[in-house]
C-alpha positions in Angstrom: 10.5 0.6 -79.5 10.0 2.7 -76.4 10.1 6.3 -75.6 12.7 7.5 -73.1 10.1 9.1 -70.9 8.6 5.7 -70.2 11.9 4.6 -68.6 12.0 7.6 -66.1 11.0 6.5 -62.7 11.1 2.7 -63.5 12.5 0.5 -60.9 15.9 -1.1 -61.3 16.0 -4.8 -60.2 19.2 -6.9 -59.6 19.1 -10.1 -61.6 21.6 -11.6 -59.1 19.4 -11.3 -56.0 16.1 -9.8 -57.1 16.4 -6.7 -54.9 15.2 -3.2 -56.0 18.3 -1.0 -56.4 16.6 2.3 -57.2 14.8 4.0 -60.0 15.7 5.6 -63.3 16.4 9.3 -62.8 17.8 10.1 -66.3 19.1 8.5 -69.5 22.5 9.1 -71.1 22.5 8.8 -74.9 25.3 8.0 -77.2 24.8 10.6 -80.0 27.2 9.0 -82.4 25.4 5.6 -82.4 22.0 6.8 -81.4 21.4 4.4 -78.5 21.3 4.4 -74.7 24.8 4.6 -73.2 23.8 4.4 -69.5 20.9 4.9 -67.1 21.3 7.3 -64.1 19.8 5.5 -61.2 18.7 7.1 -57.9 19.6 4.6 -55.3 16.9 3.3 -52.9 17.2 4.8 -49.5 16.8 8.1 -47.6 20.2 9.6 -48.1 21.0 8.0 -51.5 23.2 9.1 -54.3 22.7 8.7 -58.1 24.9 6.4 -60.1 25.4 5.4 -63.7 24.5 2.0 -64.9 26.2 1.2 -68.2 24.0 -0.1 -71.0 25.9 -3.4 -71.2 24.8 -4.2 -67.6 21.1 -4.1 -68.6 19.6 -7.6 -69.0 16.1 -6.6 -70.0 13.6 -3.8 -70.2 10.3 -5.0 -68.7 6.9 -3.2 -68.6 7.3 -2.6 -64.8 11.0 -2.7 -64.2 14.5 -2.8 -65.8 16.7 -5.8 -64.8 20.4 -5.4 -64.5 23.2 -8.0 -63.9 23.9 -7.3 -60.3 24.2 -4.8 -57.4 27.5 -3.5 -58.5 26.6 -2.7 -62.2 
């Protein structure tokens, strides 16, 4: 089990091509089921926007990064 604060700032990596997509800015919780519903990801780049990555797109939580299905997740 991990604390949510350990996810903040972690890199998001695309399983499809191995590129860094950004880092975790915030976590959205599903209160009814007490689990993560989505990760808010700050895109890599100078003028980037945040986007939500749904929990079902997450492949794995690693020590150094979180792996998701692809760039469009």
